[in-house]
C-alpha positions as CSV (number, residue, x, y, z in Angstrom):
1,M,35.1,0.6,2.0
2,V,31.3,1.3,1.9
3,N,29.3,-1.3,3.7
4,R,26.9,-3.3,1.5
5,R,23.3,-2.8,2.4
6,R,21.3,-5.9,3.4
7,I,17.9,-5.8,1.5
8,S,14.7,-7.8,1.7
9,V,11.7,-7.6,-0.6
10,F,8.3,-8.8,0.6
11,G,5.7,-9.3,-2.2
12,S,8.3,-9.4,-4.9
13,T,6.1,-10.7,-7.7
14,G,3.4,-8.0,-7.5
15,S,3.6,-4.7,-9.4
16,I,5.6,-2.9,-6.6
17,G,7.8,-5.9,-6.0
18,K,8.7,-6.3,-9.6
19,N,9.5,-2.7,-10.0
20,T,11.7,-2.9,-6.8
21,V,13.6,-5.9,-8.2
22,D,14.0,-4.0,-11.5
23,L,15.6,-1.1,-9.7
24,L,17.8,-3.3,-7.6
25,Q,19.1,-5.0,-10.7
26,R,19.7,-1.7,-12.5
27,Q,21.7,-0.5,-9.5
28,G,24.0,-3.6,-9.6
29,G,21.9,-6.3,-8.0
30,P,24.0,-8.8,-6.1
31,E,27.2,-6.9,-6.9
32,T,25.8,-3.9,-4.9
33,Y,23.4,-5.4,-2.4
34,D,23.2,-8.4,-0.1
35,V,19.7,-9.6,-0.7
36,V,18.4,-11.4,2.4
37,A,14.8,-12.5,1.8
38,I,12.5,-12.4,-1.1
39,T,8.9,-13.5,-0.8
40,A,5.8,-13.9,-2.9
41,N,2.5,-15.8,-3.0
42,Q,1.9,-18.2,-5.9
43,N,4.0,-17.0,-8.8
44,I,6.8,-19.5,-8.1
45,E,8.5,-19.3,-11.5
46,L,9.0,-15.5,-11.2
47,L,10.0,-15.8,-7.5
48,A,12.6,-18.4,-8.3
49,E,13.9,-16.3,-11.2
50,Q,14.2,-13.2,-8.9
51,A,15.9,-15.1,-6.1
52,K,18.5,-16.5,-8.5
53,A,19.1,-13.1,-10.1
54,L,19.5,-11.4,-6.8
55,R,21.3,-14.3,-5.1
56,A,18.9,-14.1,-2.2
57,E,19.7,-16.0,1.1
58,I,16.1,-17.3,1.3
59,A,13.0,-17.4,-1.0
60,V,9.6,-17.8,0.6
61,T,6.1,-18.5,-0.7
62,S,3.2,-17.7,1.5
63,D,1.3,-20.7,0.1
64,P,2.5,-23.8,2.0
65,R,1.2,-26.0,-0.8
66,L,3.9,-24.7,-3.1
67,R,7.0,-25.4,-0.9
68,G,8.0,-28.4,-3.1
69,K,7.6,-26.5,-6.3
70,L,9.8,-23.6,-5.0
71,S,12.4,-26.1,-3.7
72,T,12.6,-27.8,-7.0
73,A,12.9,-24.5,-8.9
74,L,15.8,-23.5,-6.7
75,D,17.5,-26.9,-6.3
76,G,21.3,-26.6,-6.5
77,T,21.4,-22.8,-6.1
78,G,22.2,-22.8,-2.4
79,I,19.2,-20.6,-1.8
80,E,17.1,-21.6,1.2
81,T,13.3,-22.1,0.7
82,A,10.3,-21.9,3.1
83,A,6.6,-21.7,2.8
84,G,3.6,-20.5,4.7
85,P,2.6,-17.2,6.4
86,E,4.7,-18.0,9.4
87,A,7.7,-18.5,7.2
88,V,7.2,-15.1,5.7
89,S,7.1,-13.5,9.2
90,E,10.2,-15.4,10.2
91,A,12.0,-14.2,7.1
92,A,11.2,-10.7,8.2
93,D,13.1,-11.4,11.5
94,R,16.3,-11.5,9.5
95,T,18.3,-8.3,10.0
96,T,18.3,-5.8,7.1
97,D,19.2,-2.2,6.4
98,W,16.3,-1.7,3.9
99,T,13.1,-3.7,3.5
100,M,10.4,-3.3,0.9
101,S,6.9,-4.1,2.3
102,A,4.8,-4.7,-0.8
103,I,2.6,-7.6,0.3
104,V,-1.0,-6.6,-0.5
105,G,-3.5,-6.4,2.3
106,A,-3.5,-7.1,6.0
107,A,-1.1,-10.0,5.4
108,G,1.7,-7.5,5.2
109,L,1.2,-6.2,8.8
110,E,3.1,-8.7,10.8
111,P,6.1,-9.0,8.5
112,G,6.3,-5.2,8.5
113,L,6.3,-5.0,12.3
114,N,9.0,-7.8,12.4
115,S,11.1,-5.8,10.0
116,L,10.9,-2.7,12.1
117,A,12.0,-4.6,15.2
118,H,15.6,-4.9,13.8
119,G,15.9,-1.2,12.8
120,G,16.8,0.0,9.4
121,I,14.4,1.5,6.8
122,L,11.0,0.0,6.0
123,A,9.9,1.2,2.6
124,L,6.1,0.9,3.0
125,A,3.9,0.2,0.0
126,N,1.5,-1.8,2.2
127,K,-0.9,1.0,3.1
128,E,-3.1,-1.5,4.9
129,S,-0.5,-1.6,7.7
130,F,-1.0,2.0,8.6
131,V,-4.8,1.9,8.1
132,A,-5.1,-1.0,10.5
133,A,-2.2,-0.3,12.9
134,G,-0.6,3.1,12.2
135,K,0.0,3.9,15.9
136,L,1.5,0.5,16.5
137,M,3.8,0.8,13.4
138,L,5.1,4.2,14.5
139,A,5.6,3.1,18.1
140,T,7.5,0.0,16.9
141,A,9.7,2.1,14.6
142,A,10.4,4.5,17.4
143,E,11.2,1.8,19.9
144,H,13.8,0.2,17.6
145,N,15.2,3.3,16.0
146,A,13.8,2.3,12.6
147,R,12.5,4.6,9.9
148,I,9.4,4.2,7.7
149,I,9.5,5.8,4.2
150,P,6.2,5.8,2.4
151,V,6.1,4.3,-1.1
152,D,2.5,5.1,-2.1
153,S,3.0,7.8,-4.8
154,E,0.9,10.3,-2.9
155,H,2.5,9.8,0.5
156,S,5.9,9.8,-1.2
157,G,5.0,13.1,-2.8
158,V,4.1,14.6,0.6
159,F,7.3,13.2,2.1
160,Q,9.4,14.7,-0.6
161,A,7.6,18.1,-0.5
162,M,8.2,18.3,3.3
163,R,12.0,17.9,3.1
164,G,13.4,21.0,4.9
165,E,9.9,22.2,5.9
166,M,8.3,22.4,9.4
167,W,5.1,20.5,10.0
168,D,3.7,23.3,12.1
169,S,3.7,25.5,9.0
170,V,1.4,23.1,7.0
171,A,-2.1,24.3,6.4
172,R,-3.4,21.5,4.2
173,I,-2.4,18.4,2.3
174,T,-4.1,17.4,-0.9
175,L,-3.9,13.9,-2.3
176,T,-4.7,13.3,-5.9
177,A,-6.7,10.5,-7.5
178,S,-7.0,9.6,-11.2
179,G,-10.7,8.9,-10.8
180,G,-10.2,5.4,-12.1
181,P,-11.9,3.9,-15.2
182,F,-15.4,5.1,-14.1
183,R,-14.7,8.7,-13.4
184,T,-17.1,9.9,-16.1
185,W,-19.7,7.2,-15.7
186,K,-23.1,7.8,-14.2
187,I,-23.8,5.8,-11.0
188,D,-26.5,3.7,-12.6
189,R,-24.0,2.3,-15.1
190,L,-21.9,0.9,-12.3
191,E,-24.5,-1.7,-11.4
192,K,-23.3,-3.9,-14.3
193,V,-19.5,-3.3,-13.9
194,T,-17.5,-6.6,-14.3
195,V,-14.1,-7.5,-12.9
196,Q,-12.7,-7.1,-16.4
197,D,-14.0,-3.5,-16.6
198,A,-12.7,-2.6,-13.2
199,V,-9.1,-3.8,-13.7
200,V,-8.4,-1.5,-16.6
201,H,-6.8,1.5,-15.0
202,P,-6.5,4.6,-17.2
203,T,-3.0,5.8,-16.1
204,W,-1.3,3.3,-13.7
205,C,-0.1,-0.2,-14.3
206,M,-1.1,-2.1,-11.1
207,G,-2.2,-5.5,-9.9
208,E,-5.7,-6.7,-10.1
209,K,-6.8,-6.0,-6.5
210,I,-5.2,-2.5,-6.4
211,S,-6.8,-1.6,-9.7
212,I,-10.2,-2.5,-8.5
213,D,-9.6,-0.6,-5.2
214,S,-8.8,2.4,-7.4
215,A,-12.0,1.9,-9.4
216,T,-14.1,2.1,-6.2
217,M,-11.8,4.7,-4.7
218,F,-11.3,2.5,-1.7
219,N,-7.7,2.8,-2.5
220,K,-7.9,6.6,-2.0
221,A,-9.9,6.1,1.2
222,L,-7.2,3.9,2.6
223,E,-4.6,6.5,1.6
224,M,-6.6,9.2,3.5
225,I,-6.4,7.2,6.7
226,E,-2.7,6.4,6.0
227,A,-1.9,10.1,5.5
228,V,-3.5,11.1,8.8
229,E,-1.8,8.3,10.7
230,F,1.6,8.7,9.1
231,F,2.0,12.4,9.0
232,G,0.0,13.2,12.2
233,I,-2.2,15.8,10.5
234,H,-5.8,16.6,11.5
235,P,-8.4,14.9,9.1
236,D,-9.8,18.4,8.4
237,A,-6.5,19.4,6.9
238,L,-6.7,16.6,4.3
239,D,-8.3,16.9,0.9
240,V,-8.7,14.6,-2.1
241,V,-9.0,15.9,-5.7
242,I,-9.5,14.1,-9.0
243,H,-6.5,14.6,-11.3
244,P,-7.0,12.4,-14.4
245,Q,-3.4,12.9,-15.8
246,S,-1.8,11.4,-12.6
247,I,1.1,13.8,-12.9
248,V,0.7,15.7,-9.6
249,H,0.8,13.2,-6.8
250,A,0.4,15.4,-3.8
251,I,0.3,19.1,-2.9
252,V,1.3,20.6,0.5
253,E,-0.1,24.0,1.2
254,F,1.5,26.1,3.9
255,Q,0.2,28.8,6.2
256,D,1.6,31.6,4.0
257,G,-0.5,30.3,1.1
258,S,2.4,28.8,-0.8
259,C,2.1,25.3,-2.2
260,I,4.7,22.7,-3.1
261,A,3.5,19.9,-5.5
262,Q,5.4,16.7,-6.3
263,M,5.1,15.8,-9.9
264,S,6.3,13.0,-12.2
265,H,5.0,10.5,-14.8
266,P,2.8,7.8,-13.2
267,D,5.6,5.2,-12.7
268,M,5.9,3.6,-9.3
269,R,9.7,3.3,-9.8
270,G,9.8,7.0,-8.9
271,A,8.6,6.5,-5.3
272,I,10.4,3.2,-4.9
273,G,13.6,4.7,-6.2
274,Y,13.3,7.6,-3.8
275,A,12.9,5.3,-0.8
276,L,15.7,3.0,-2.0
277,N,18.2,5.8,-2.4
278,F,17.1,8.0,0.4
279,P,18.4,10.5,1.5
280,N,20.1,10.8,-1.9
281,R,18.6,10.9,-5.3
282,A,19.9,8.5,-8.0
283,P,19.2,8.4,-11.7
284,L,16.0,6.5,-12.4
285,P,14.6,5.1,-15.7
286,L,11.6,7.4,-15.7
287,E,10.2,9.4,-18.6
288,R,10.9,13.1,-18.1
289,L,8.0,15.6,-18.0
290,D,7.4,17.8,-21.1
291,F,5.1,20.5,-19.8
292,V,4.5,21.9,-23.3
293,E,3.3,18.5,-24.5
294,L,1.2,18.1,-21.4
295,G,-0.5,21.4,-22.1
296,Q,-2.7,21.5,-19.1
297,L,-3.3,19.7,-15.8
298,C,-6.9,19.2,-14.7
299,F,-8.5,18.9,-11.3
300,E,-12.0,18.3,-10.2
301,A,-13.9,17.4,-7.0
302,P,-14.7,13.7,-6.4
303,D,-18.3,12.4,-6.6
304,H,-19.0,11.3,-3.0
305,N,-22.3,9.6,-4.0
306,K,-20.6,7.5,-6.6
307,F,-17.5,6.8,-4.4
308,P,-18.9,6.5,-0.8
309,A,-15.6,5.0,0.4
310,L,-14.2,8.6,0.8
311,D,-16.9,9.5,3.4
312,M,-16.4,6.2,5.2
313,A,-12.7,7.0,5.5
314,K,-13.6,10.3,7.3
315,E,-15.9,8.3,9.6
316,V,-13.2,5.8,10.4
317,L,-10.8,8.6,11.3
318,S,-13.5,10.1,13.6
319,V,-14.1,6.9,15.4
320,G,-10.4,5.9,15.8
321,G,-9.5,2.8,17.8
322,L,-10.0,-0.4,15.8
323,A,-12.1,1.3,13.1
324,G,-9.3,1.4,10.6
325,A,-8.5,-2.3,11.0
326,A,-12.3,-3.1,10.6
327,F,-12.6,-0.9,7.5
328,N,-9.7,-2.6,5.8
329,G,-10.7,-6.1,6.8
330,A,-14.3,-5.6,5.5
331,K,-12.9,-4.0,2.3
332,E,-10.7,-7.0,1.6
333,A,-13.6,-9.4,2.1
334,A,-15.8,-7.3,-0.1
335,L,-13.2,-7.3,-2.9
336,D,-12.8,-11.0,-2.7
337,M,-16.6,-11.4,-3.0
338,F,-16.6,-9.2,-6.1
339,L,-13.8,-11.0,-7.7
340,S,-15.6,-14.3,-7.2
341,G,-18.8,-13.0,-8.6
342,R,-20.8,-13.2,-5.3
343,I,-21.6,-9.5,-5.2
344,G,-21.8,-6.6,-7.7
345,F,-19.5,-3.6,-8.0
346,L,-21.6,-1.2,-5.9
347,D,-22.2,-3.9,-3.3
348,M,-18.6,-3.7,-2.2
349,A,-19.2,-0.3,-0.5
350,K,-22.5,-1.5,0.9
351,S,-21.0,-4.5,2.5
352,V,-18.2,-2.5,4.1
353,R,-20.9,0.0,5.4
354,F,-22.8,-3.0,6.7
355,A,-19.8,-4.3,8.6
356,L,-18.9,-1.0,10.1
357,D,-22.4,-0.4,11.3
358,E,-22.7,-3.9,12.8
359,L,-19.3,-3.6,14.6
360,A,-20.0,-0.1,15.8
361,G,-23.3,-1.1,17.2
362,G,-21.7,-3.9,19.2
363,G,-19.0,-1.6,20.6
364,E,-16.1,-3.7,19.2
365,L,-14.3,-0.8,17.7
366,Q,-13.3,0.8,20.9
367,T,-9.9,0.1,22.5
368,S,-7.3,1.7,24.7
369,T,-4.4,-0.6,23.8
370,L,-4.4,-1.3,20.0
371,N,-2.1,-4.3,20.0
372,L,-1.5,-6.8,17.3
373,D,-3.8,-9.4,18.8
374,E,-6.7,-6.9,18.9
375,I,-6.1,-5.8,15.4
376,L,-6.1,-9.3,14.0
377,W,-9.2,-10.1,16.0
378,I,-11.2,-7.1,14.7
379,D,-9.9,-7.9,11.2
380,R,-11.5,-11.3,11.4
381,L,-14.7,-10.0,12.8
382,A,-15.0,-7.4,10.0
383,R,-14.4,-10.0,7.3
384,E,-17.1,-12.2,8.8
385,S,-19.5,-9.3,9.1
386,A,-18.9,-8.2,5.5
387,L,-19.7,-11.8,4.4
388,R,-23.0,-11.6,6.3
389,Y,-24.0,-8.7,4.0
390,Q,-24.3,-11.2,1.1
391,A,-26.9,-13.2,3.1
392,A,-28.7,-10.2,4.5
């Protein structure tokens, strides 16, 4: 008899979480898996629906104000409920064989670390964890014999391309970017970009914040840092190219000049399904590629003047220490300010630049320990600094 895997999904109502739940249900749901914990923020109706469909042991909302609403929605089901950030982290303490980390932002760091502490596989869609604390994540995984499988489409592409290959034979890794909705815009047009403009992604179906991060290419900047931290490559061996069709997700070039590219339609169920079924491959509900219909695949260099986040990522990698955590914290604060109408589209990069300069000048980015307390401390300082840009 095959042991049933214990599964948890953190961030179940976002785009990654919903796709994860979809695949779990397609592969038998509670008849195949023992679902331990399922968590979300404010979409209580969907969270309760998912918890019931998967017969989860516990459902958690990170918003403590919504505990009563969640309890009412799950009354009589036997499913435990809890609320608040601490409850999310405590849910991650429950032993699993496979956990999806799909909480957006730095809020996903502590639950991810807690999940690694009981071994198993952490399917990591929360790139901010590696940007802020890559070395800590890897050390925690090694200490507890856990495994991290990347779920960002680009890093999944690299991970897949490297199966059976030796890392000392790699010459270069290329991550692709769609270019977002403003790929062909002149920089002066970006001054008047609205939130509604920025959330319309040309190829991927994603949540609001990730779509805006893609529009600024901060998402790709985070992925650059994640790739260096996760795969242990030198920053000079990492490239980013614009690929509007979003068919090629990553390219690994080897020392002999050969390249292996991972390709599929832009559907996150591909990377999620790969992580869920690893080391096997199972049938997935993805559209198959028709290369004749595609006709051609296009690539172009990114505009670093229009998307300064890419150069900032290189600087962050050069500085090391707490720079990644500061970069991410400032970026999240800048995004919240844009969403609330306090700053413009181009001001997001300027406020992050302001925060990095301010913290670097004060020497706060240097560290020899890189523990969770330090990371949370610099995250708070970076957010406060980015907010000061608005008043500067």
